[in-house]
LUMBA-861314 format. One line per field, with one value per residue (C-alpha): x, z, y; residue in three letters; residue number from 0. Coordinates in steps of 0.2 Angstrom, whole numbers, plus 5000, padded with zeros to 4 digits. Example, Ala and Ser with C-alpha at 12.3 -4.5 7.8 and 13.67 -1.06 7.14 Angstrom:
% residues 2
X: [5062,5068]
Z: [5039,5036]
Y: [4978,4995]
residu: [ALA,SER]
num: [0,1]
***
This chain:
% residues 637
X: [5000,5014,5014,4996,4992,4980,4966,4968,4970,4955,4958,4942,4935,4940,4958,4957,4950,4965,4976,4970,4969,4988,4993,4997,4986,4985,4995,5005,4995,4996,4991,4977,4968,4953,4943,4947,4945,4927,4924,4943,4947,4958,4976,4980,4969,4966,4966,4960,4973,4961,4943,4927,4921,4935,4925,4911,4896,4878,4865,4851,4847,4844,4854,4868,4866,4872,4861,4859,4853,4837,4831,4814,4809,4793,4778,4771,4784,4799,4816,4824,4843,4853,4857,4877,4878,4878,4889,4888,4893,4910,4917,4928,4916,4918,4907,4909,4893,4890,4877,4860,4866,4861,4870,4861,4869,4867,4867,4885,4892,4906,4899,4906,4917,4905,4889,4886,4869,4858,4840,4829,4823,4805,4807,4812,4805,4816,4812,4816,4815,4802,4816,4827,4828,4837,4831,4840,4834,4827,4815,4818,4802,4810,4823,4838,4853,4871,4876,4858,4859,4877,4889,4904,4921,4926,4908,4909,4928,4939,4958,4967,4953,4952,4943,4942,4951,4959,4949,4935,4926,4926,4907,4901,4899,4918,4924,4914,4921,4939,4936,4932,4948,4959,4964,4966,4973,4972,4982,4971,4973,4980,4967,4975,4979,4972,4979,4967,4974,4962,4971,4966,4971,4952,4949,4947,4944,4927,4928,4939,4936,4928,4933,4919,4927,4943,4933,4936,4924,4925,4933,4919,4929,4940,4928,4917,4929,4936,4918,4920,4936,4931,4914,4924,4933,4951,4956,4956,4970,4969,4981,4981,4975,4988,4987,4992,5010,5020,5034,5021,5010,5026,5029,5011,5010,5026,5023,5006,5014,5028,5013,4997,4996,4986,4987,4969,4971,4955,4956,4972,4970,4964,4970,4975,4992,4991,4986,5003,5000,5001,5019,5024,5017,5027,5044,5042,5032,5025,5010,5001,4986,4979,4962,4948,4932,4920,4907,4908,4927,4935,4951,4957,4975,4981,4999,5011,5023,5037,5029,5013,4999,4989,4975,4968,4951,4942,4938,4920,4911,4898,4912,4924,4912,4906,4923,4929,4912,4915,4934,4943,4931,4932,4950,4950,4938,4948,4965,4952,4946,4929,4914,4904,4889,4875,4863,4873,4862,4843,4832,4819,4809,4814,4802,4807,4814,4834,4843,4863,4874,4892,4901,4909,4903,4892,4890,4872,4870,4852,4839,4826,4807,4793,4774,4759,4762,4780,4786,4806,4806,4823,4826,4842,4850,4859,4865,4882,4895,4901,4885,4888,4868,4868,4879,4862,4850,4859,4856,4868,4874,4865,4880,4874,4883,4891,4880,4866,4855,4842,4835,4815,4801,4798,4813,4823,4838,4850,4856,4875,4870,4882,4880,4871,4860,4853,4834,4822,4816,4796,4792,4802,4796,4800,4796,4799,4811,4801,4805,4789,4790,4807,4798,4784,4797,4806,4789,4791,4800,4814,4808,4818,4816,4824,4823,4821,4808,4789,4791,4805,4795,4778,4789,4796,4780,4772,4786,4777,4794,4791,4776,4773,4777,4778,4771,4771,4765,4757,4757,4758,4757,4743,4749,4735,4739,4728,4730,4734,4732,4746,4748,4751,4766,4772,4784,4796,4810,4824,4834,4846,4841,4835,4833,4847,4841,4824,4817,4798,4793,4796,4800,4814,4823,4817,4820,4836,4854,4851,4860,4847,4848,4835,4829,4830,4817,4811,4807,4789,4791,4802,4785,4778,4790,4788,4768,4770,4783,4771,4757,4770,4773,4756,4752,4767,4764,4780,4787,4792,4807,4810,4808,4818,4834,4833,4834,4853,4854,4839,4844,4854,4845,4851,4845,4842,4827,4839,4854,4847,4844,4862,4870,4859,4867,4884,4882,4885,4866,4854,4838,4834,4820,4814,4802,4796,4800,4817,4821,4814,4826,4841,4838,4835,4820,4806,4796,4782,4776,4762,4757,4758,4749,4760,4750,4758,4752,4752,4755,4737,4746,4753,4740,4736,4755,4760,4772,4760,4745,4756,4763,4743,4738,4753,4749,4731,4735,4751,4742,4754,4769,4762,4758,4775,4783,4780,4771,4762,4745,4739,4725,4713,4701]
Z: [5000,5002,4982,4984,4982,4997,4997,5015,5013,4998,4990,4992,4975,4977,4978,4963,4952,4958,4954,4938,4935,4938,4923,4907,4893,4882,4866,4854,4846,4826,4809,4799,4782,4785,4775,4790,4804,4808,4827,4829,4843,4841,4849,4848,4844,4824,4821,4804,4793,4781,4782,4780,4768,4760,4752,4752,4744,4740,4753,4741,4721,4717,4713,4720,4724,4735,4750,4752,4734,4738,4753,4750,4738,4742,4731,4727,4722,4715,4710,4694,4694,4675,4675,4672,4672,4678,4693,4694,4710,4706,4694,4698,4694,4679,4683,4696,4705,4704,4711,4703,4696,4699,4696,4694,4705,4710,4730,4733,4722,4725,4728,4714,4718,4723,4729,4748,4749,4738,4735,4733,4715,4723,4728,4709,4692,4677,4664,4646,4631,4617,4605,4617,4618,4636,4653,4654,4670,4686,4698,4716,4728,4743,4754,4759,4771,4769,4772,4770,4760,4760,4770,4773,4774,4788,4795,4799,4804,4803,4799,4814,4826,4836,4824,4836,4852,4858,4864,4850,4845,4825,4819,4802,4807,4811,4797,4786,4794,4793,4775,4772,4782,4767,4777,4772,4787,4806,4823,4833,4849,4846,4850,4864,4859,4872,4870,4875,4883,4889,4898,4901,4894,4891,4880,4861,4850,4842,4825,4829,4833,4850,4859,4874,4880,4885,4894,4881,4881,4869,4873,4878,4886,4871,4859,4872,4881,4863,4859,4876,4871,4853,4863,4874,4859,4861,4846,4853,4847,4852,4856,4856,4871,4884,4893,4911,4907,4914,4901,4887,4897,4901,4883,4877,4891,4886,4868,4871,4883,4870,4856,4865,4879,4889,4891,4897,4903,4910,4920,4930,4943,4958,4972,4965,4962,4943,4942,4939,4930,4945,4946,4929,4933,4949,4941,4925,4930,4945,4952,4961,4966,4968,4975,4976,4989,4975,4970,4957,4952,4969,4960,4950,4945,4941,4938,4925,4913,4902,4896,4895,4909,4914,4921,4924,4924,4931,4920,4922,4908,4917,4931,4917,4909,4925,4930,4915,4913,4930,4933,4915,4902,4910,4909,4890,4886,4896,4885,4870,4876,4875,4886,4897,4887,4895,4892,4901,4915,4919,4934,4939,4953,4961,4955,4970,4985,4987,5002,5005,5018,5013,5018,5003,4987,4975,4956,4954,4937,4935,4921,4913,4909,4909,4917,4907,4910,4902,4919,4920,4934,4938,4943,4948,4935,4947,4937,4945,4937,4926,4918,4899,4895,4910,4897,4888,4902,4912,4904,4916,4934,4950,4962,4981,4994,5008,5020,5012,5019,5007,4991,4995,4982,4973,4979,4964,4959,4945,4933,4926,4907,4900,4884,4878,4865,4879,4880,4890,4880,4873,4881,4894,4893,4903,4905,4893,4878,4863,4845,4840,4854,4847,4830,4836,4845,4829,4825,4839,4840,4853,4862,4878,4882,4896,4895,4915,4912,4916,4935,4937,4924,4935,4950,4942,4936,4955,4959,4943,4936,4918,4906,4902,4907,4894,4904,4897,4903,4920,4933,4953,4955,4957,4951,4946,4928,4910,4899,4881,4871,4867,4857,4860,4857,4855,4866,4867,4867,4853,4849,4833,4817,4814,4832,4834,4851,4847,4860,4860,4876,4893,4899,4890,4900,4917,4912,4900,4904,4890,4893,4894,4893,4904,4904,4920,4935,4929,4913,4907,4898,4911,4922,4910,4910,4928,4927,4913,4927,4940,4929,4925,4944,4947,4934,4941,4960,4962,4971,4958,4966,4961,4942,4942,4951,4937,4923,4918,4918,4926,4939,4928,4919,4904,4901,4882,4873,4860,4872,4874,4856,4852,4864,4854,4839,4847,4850,4869,4874,4867,4871,4877,4882,4867,4856,4839,4830,4837,4831,4813,4813,4819,4807,4823,4826,4837,4850,4855,4874,4874,4871,4882,4882,4882,4888,4886,4903,4907,4922,4925,4927,4911,4899,4891,4889,4870,4870,4878,4866,4851,4856,4859,4842,4835,4844,4839,4819,4820,4814,4798,4811,4821,4803,4798,4814,4816,4831,4835,4835,4836,4852,4848,4863]
Y: [5000,5012,5017,5021,5040,5045,5059,5064,5082,5088,5105,5117,5119,5140,5133,5122,5136,5147,5135,5132,5150,5152,5142,5149,5143,5158,5155,5167,5179,5176,5185,5178,5182,5192,5179,5167,5180,5177,5172,5176,5189,5204,5204,5222,5240,5242,5261,5269,5275,5284,5291,5279,5285,5292,5306,5316,5306,5307,5298,5297,5299,5317,5331,5341,5358,5373,5371,5389,5392,5380,5393,5397,5383,5374,5366,5381,5391,5378,5385,5383,5376,5373,5356,5355,5336,5317,5310,5291,5280,5273,5287,5303,5320,5330,5344,5358,5366,5385,5398,5391,5376,5357,5339,5323,5313,5292,5285,5284,5294,5308,5325,5337,5351,5365,5356,5353,5345,5334,5337,5319,5315,5314,5332,5339,5339,5339,5352,5351,5366,5362,5359,5350,5330,5330,5341,5357,5361,5354,5362,5360,5359,5356,5366,5360,5365,5362,5343,5338,5319,5320,5307,5318,5310,5300,5299,5281,5280,5295,5293,5291,5285,5269,5257,5242,5237,5223,5208,5211,5196,5197,5195,5199,5217,5220,5210,5224,5238,5229,5228,5245,5249,5240,5227,5210,5201,5204,5201,5189,5180,5163,5149,5138,5119,5108,5090,5075,5058,5046,5032,5013,4997,4993,5009,5007,5021,5024,5014,5002,4982,4980,4963,4964,4946,4955,4969,4982,4997,5012,5028,5041,5054,5059,5065,5071,5082,5087,5092,5104,5112,5117,5124,5133,5140,5129,5118,5099,5087,5069,5057,5039,5032,5027,5011,5010,5007,5021,5024,5023,5036,5047,5048,5052,5066,5074,5072,5081,5096,5099,5100,5110,5125,5111,5094,5086,5068,5058,5042,5035,5050,5040,5032,5015,5006,5007,5025,5032,5048,5060,5052,5057,5073,5074,5068,5078,5093,5099,5092,5108,5098,5080,5078,5091,5092,5089,5075,5068,5071,5070,5064,5079,5082,5100,5105,5108,5097,5105,5123,5116,5117,5100,5095,5076,5073,5057,5043,5040,5051,5060,5066,5070,5080,5089,5093,5099,5110,5119,5118,5118,5126,5144,5143,5139,5153,5166,5160,5162,5179,5171,5178,5165,5160,5171,5156,5143,5142,5141,5140,5128,5120,5103,5091,5080,5081,5076,5072,5075,5076,5072,5088,5093,5102,5090,5095,5084,5080,5084,5083,5096,5092,5104,5105,5107,5125,5126,5129,5120,5108,5099,5081,5072,5058,5047,5031,5033,5042,5028,5026,5035,5036,5049,5060,5061,5061,5073,5093,5099,5101,5109,5115,5109,5118,5105,5112,5107,5093,5092,5101,5103,5097,5114,5123,5135,5129,5135,5123,5124,5118,5106,5118,5134,5124,5111,5113,5103,5087,5091,5074,5064,5046,5032,5012,4998,4998,4992,4992,5000,5012,5018,5021,5030,5043,5045,5056,5068,5083,5082,5068,5059,5040,5032,5013,5011,4995,4994,4992,5007,5018,5017,5021,5035,5041,5038,5053,5065,5068,5060,5064,5046,5029,5013,4998,4980,4964,4961,4975,4974,4991,5004,5023,5035,5038,5043,5027,5037,5021,5004,4987,4970,4961,4942,4936,4921,4913,4918,4902,4900,4898,4882,4879,4866,4861,4858,4871,4869,4879,4885,4866,4863,4877,4870,4852,4852,4860,4874,4891,4905,4923,4932,4952,4960,4963,4980,4972,4969,4955,4947,4948,4939,4927,4925,4924,4908,4901,4902,4892,4879,4877,4876,4864,4852,4855,4863,4878,4894,4892,4875,4880,4896,4887,4873,4886,4890,4909,4914,4923,4935,4948,4959,4978,4979,4970,4963,4959,4941,4939,4945,4933,4920,4925,4925,4908,4912,4906,4893,4904,4922,4929,4940,4946,4940,4956,4955,4937,4941,4957,4948,4931,4920,4908,4910,4900,4909,4908,4921,4939,4954,4973,4988,5003,5022,5030,5049,5058,5065,5082,5083,5076,5094,5097,5099,5084,5071,5078,5075,5057,5053,5058,5049,5033,5034,5035,5022,5007,5006,5005,4991,4982,4983,4973,4955,4950,4968,4972,4989,4990,5005,5001]
residu: [MET,SER,ASP,ARG,LYS,GLN,PHE,ARG,ASP,LEU,ALA,ASP,PRO,GLU,VAL,ALA,ARG,GLU,ALA,ILE,ALA,SER,LEU,ASP,LEU,ALA,PRO,ASP,SER,GLU,THR,VAL,PRO,LEU,ALA,GLU,ALA,ARG,GLY,ARG,VAL,LEU,ALA,GLU,ARG,ILE,ASP,ALA,ASP,LEU,ASP,VAL,PRO,GLY,PHE,ASP,ARG,ALA,SER,VAL,ASP,GLY,TYR,ALA,VAL,ARG,GLY,ARG,ASP,THR,PHE,GLY,ALA,ASP,GLU,ALA,ASP,PRO,ILE,GLU,PHE,ASP,LEU,VAL,GLY,THR,VAL,HIS,ALA,GLY,THR,GLU,PRO,GLU,VAL,ASP,VAL,GLY,ALA,GLY,GLU,ALA,ALA,GLU,ILE,SER,THR,GLY,ALA,VAL,MET,PRO,ALA,GLY,ALA,ASP,ALA,VAL,VAL,MET,VAL,GLU,ARG,THR,GLU,GLU,LEU,THR,ASP,ALA,ASP,ALA,GLU,THR,PRO,SER,ALA,VAL,ALA,VAL,ARG,ASN,ALA,VAL,ALA,PRO,GLY,ASP,ASN,VAL,MET,LEU,ALA,GLY,THR,ASP,VAL,ALA,ALA,GLY,ALA,ARG,ALA,LEU,GLY,PRO,GLY,THR,ARG,LEU,THR,PRO,ARG,GLU,ILE,GLY,LEU,LEU,SER,ALA,LEU,GLY,LEU,ASP,GLU,VAL,PRO,VAL,ARG,GLY,THR,PRO,THR,ILE,GLY,ILE,VAL,SER,THR,GLY,ASP,GLU,LEU,VAL,ARG,PRO,GLY,GLU,ASP,LEU,HIS,SER,GLU,ARG,GLY,GLU,ILE,TYR,ASP,VAL,ASN,SER,TYR,THR,ILE,ALA,ALA,GLY,VAL,GLU,GLU,ALA,GLY,GLY,GLU,ALA,LYS,LEU,TYR,PRO,HIS,ALA,GLY,ASP,ASP,TYR,ALA,GLU,MET,GLU,ARG,LEU,LEU,LEU,GLU,ALA,ALA,ASP,GLU,CYS,ASP,LEU,VAL,LEU,SER,SER,GLY,SER,THR,SER,ALA,SER,ALA,VAL,ASP,VAL,ILE,TYR,ARG,VAL,VAL,GLU,GLU,ARG,GLY,GLU,LEU,LEU,LEU,HIS,GLY,VAL,ALA,VAL,LYS,PRO,GLY,LYS,PRO,MET,LEU,ILE,GLY,GLU,LEU,GLY,ASP,SER,ALA,TYR,VAL,GLY,LEU,PRO,GLY,TYR,PRO,VAL,SER,ALA,LEU,THR,ILE,PHE,ARG,THR,PHE,VAL,ALA,PRO,ALA,ILE,ARG,GLU,ALA,ALA,ALA,LEU,PRO,GLU,PRO,GLN,THR,ALA,THR,VAL,ARG,GLY,ARG,MET,ALA,ARG,ARG,GLU,ARG,TYR,ALA,GLU,GLY,ARG,LEU,ARG,LEU,MET,PRO,ALA,GLY,LEU,VAL,THR,ASP,ALA,ASP,GLY,GLU,THR,LEU,VAL,TYR,PRO,VAL,ASP,LYS,GLY,SER,GLY,ALA,THR,THR,SER,LEU,VAL,GLU,ALA,ASP,GLY,VAL,VAL,ALA,VAL,ASP,PRO,ASP,THR,GLU,TYR,LEU,GLY,GLU,GLY,GLU,GLU,VAL,GLU,VAL,GLN,LEU,PHE,SER,PRO,ASP,VAL,ARG,ALA,PRO,THR,LEU,LEU,ALA,VAL,GLY,GLU,ASP,ASP,PRO,ALA,LEU,SER,ARG,LEU,LEU,ASP,ARG,LEU,ASP,ASN,PRO,ARG,PHE,LEU,PRO,VAL,GLY,SER,ARG,GLU,GLY,LEU,ARG,ARG,LEU,SER,ASN,THR,ILE,PRO,ASP,VAL,ALA,VAL,VAL,ALA,GLY,PRO,VAL,ASP,ARG,ASP,VAL,GLU,THR,VAL,ASP,LEU,GLY,GLY,TRP,THR,ARG,GLU,TRP,GLY,LEU,VAL,VAL,PRO,ALA,GLY,ASN,PRO,GLU,ARG,VAL,ASP,GLY,LEU,ALA,ASP,LEU,VAL,ASP,ARG,ASP,LEU,ALA,PHE,VAL,ASN,ARG,GLY,ARG,ASP,ALA,GLY,ILE,ARG,SER,SER,LEU,ASP,ALA,ALA,ILE,GLU,ASP,LEU,ALA,THR,GLU,ARG,ASP,ALA,SER,ARG,ARG,ASP,LEU,THR,ASP,ALA,ILE,ARG,GLY,TYR,GLY,VAL,GLY,THR,LYS,GLY,PHE,GLU,SER,PRO,ALA,ARG,ALA,VAL,ALA,ARG,GLY,ASN,ALA,ASP,ALA,GLY,LEU,GLY,LEU,ARG,ALA,THR,ALA,ASP,ALA,LEU,GLY,LEU,ASP,PHE,VAL,PRO,LEU,GLY,THR,GLU,PRO,VAL,ARG,VAL,ARG,ALA,ASN,PRO,ASP,ARG,VAL,GLU,LYS,THR,GLY,VAL,GLU,GLU,LEU,ALA,ALA,GLU,LEU,GLU,ALA,ALA,SER,ASP,LEU,PHE,ALA,SER,LEU,SER,GLY,TYR,ASP,HIS,ASP,THR,SER]
num: [0,1,2,3,4,5,6,7,8,9,10,11,12,13,14,15,16,17,18,19,20,21,22,23,24,25,26,27,28,29,30,31,32,33,34,35,36,37,38,39,40,41,42,43,44,45,46,47,48,49,50,51,52,53,54,55,56,57,58,59,60,61,62,63,64,65,66,67,68,69,70,71,72,73,74,75,76,77,78,79,80,81,82,83,84,85,86,87,88,89,90,91,92,93,94,95,96,97,98,99,100,101,102,103,104,105,106,107,108,109,110,111,112,113,114,115,116,117,118,119,120,121,122,123,124,125,126,127,128,129,130,131,132,133,134,135,136,137,138,139,140,141,142,143,144,145,146,147,148,149,150,151,152,153,154,155,156,157,158,159,160,161,162,163,164,165,166,167,168,169,170,171,172,173,174,175,176,177,178,179,180,181,182,183,184,185,186,187,188,189,190,191,192,193,194,195,196,197,198,199,200,201,202,203,204,205,206,207,208,209,210,211,212,213,214,215,216,217,218,219,220,221,222,223,224,225,226,227,228,229,230,231,232,233,234,235,236,237,238,239,240,241,242,243,244,245,246,247,248,249,250,251,252,253,254,255,256,257,258,259,260,261,262,263,264,265,266,267,268,269,270,271,272,273,274,275,276,277,278,279,280,281,282,283,284,285,286,287,288,289,290,291,292,293,294,295,296,297,298,299,300,301,302,303,304,305,306,307,308,309,310,311,312,313,314,315,316,317,318,319,320,321,322,323,324,325,326,327,328,329,330,331,332,333,334,335,336,337,338,339,340,341,342,343,344,345,346,347,348,349,350,351,352,353,354,355,356,357,358,359,360,361,362,363,364,365,366,367,368,369,370,371,372,373,374,375,376,377,378,379,380,381,382,383,384,385,386,387,388,389,390,391,392,393,394,395,396,397,398,399,400,401,402,403,404,405,406,407,408,409,410,411,412,413,414,415,416,417,418,419,420,421,422,423,424,425,426,427,428,429,430,431,432,433,434,435,436,437,438,439,440,441,442,443,444,445,446,447,448,449,450,451,452,453,454,455,456,457,458,459,460,461,462,463,464,465,466,467,468,469,470,471,472,473,474,475,476,477,478,479,480,481,482,483,484,485,486,487,488,489,490,491,492,493,494,495,496,497,498,499,500,501,502,503,504,505,506,507,508,509,510,511,512,513,514,515,516,517,518,519,520,521,522,523,524,525,526,527,528,529,530,531,532,533,534,535,536,537,538,539,540,541,542,543,544,545,546,547,548,549,550,551,552,553,554,555,556,557,558,559,560,561,562,563,564,565,566,567,568,569,570,571,572,573,574,575,576,577,578,579,580,581,582,583,584,585,586,587,588,589,590,591,592,593,594,595,596,597,598,599,600,601,602,603,604,605,606,607,608,609,610,611,612,613,614,615,616,617,618,619,620,621,622,623,624,625,626,627,628,629,630,631,632,633,634,635,636]
***
């Protein structure tokens, strides 16, 4: 145990923020072409070295005159001016305007010498002599003062003036001004380069072959954190994942430190003998902090490697994203000179009471849902930091003070969103996962479905958090709901193509040594199986426990509705609990055991919510959907 790093003195979160703020993440400035400058931040002040515009120009179509010559002109008593020529935009005037004279002029054209005002064409009338083909004079029916309808040189920007200051973010408006100044390149703040290294022998980069039998999992953190880096204004650079080998980890971290302004690693930060990353930082750089009094994310590292800053994030995806957003993203935005997004938080009321008393800052992953009146409700998402699906279910985090014992139902809280683009779903559904349900949800705009099973779905509905629960099979829980409709589906045993073991029914699982893959206890189809086992036990005058003990694999249940069938397809089982539709889709055989109802049950307080009404309408009109799935029947009762 002597080589194990202990978290005896956890740093206060504010100390962690100060430690990160002390790191130098800001890159050198650079000069970029104007065409590539949108979204970048000016590194220094830009002064105008010419007037914009660089000449006095007409702001309307009309006639250029001396303003004082028009005094007294009106509709009843117009004043006539001799026409001395025409001035077009983009050409140098070839006429001078004297007393009693006018020159026709286009919008944007250079004011001719002598003229100091423009009369709008609508307030004039051209006069033509009887024996002439072109007008020789113009009658002015409106007096103008000197400067009227004229944009003087330097009106937009005067030569020598401060056009834009350092720290200005270049939007299309600023790009236009820089274009007007004639600049084809500008000095901008450099974009901080963030190197990302995920650690762990079990990680595989998405797109590569995955060997689950070796305990391999896809690397979630690299792309998740990279997206957060880009959103915060940095440039993410992914490195190969490092295993738990010290030498390889050292090589990768030093390579990233040499090429990046900040190195972010995930994993290998906790108090474990194989978690050696902190030793690399201690021996090849400086470790400023190890361990922060925050949940989730206690095992955070902060330090320096060479000329680069370094932060070590926890390995679990929700913990990594939460710590990144809370501590690291603000530092990247500051280095990139980008402001904190103004829409990155939302206030809402707690949907239910949440107890908490751990004596350290808790960053509680939270989801958003709206009630029938459109008011935002907040509920905790607590599947453990290691659950990848929590990334989708959680919209942000609620910072809970260490001294807080509980958050009361209805208490207002502030949610720090994972992204400014996050919005509450139009419909929050929970319960039984089902292929027909998946297609039904595709017809809605921005729904969210949590596949927690029928039993857990009803429990959550009783807590009034979701809008609807999808419930399959026998139901032993009495919850006040509004039935929106449903369907029936055929369930049974999924077996390999050709049914090589000649499985004929449930009795074969009991009487023969067959490998079986079950569903979890919360699944409605599991309740249907248990009811069938109970019937078989009654028929045999045996106990239900005797029968379940005889089924190899009965006690271990999978979550996904396709998981048992896929185990059969891989050759890992002789039979699995599933649906006829799943067997057909995967090219497997099917032994029917019965049909079960699937009902969509709504929270009584949300029946008039738009998302619930849309789901009810789609469900009622979905006969074609159910007809396309084998073993399904639309229940219109």
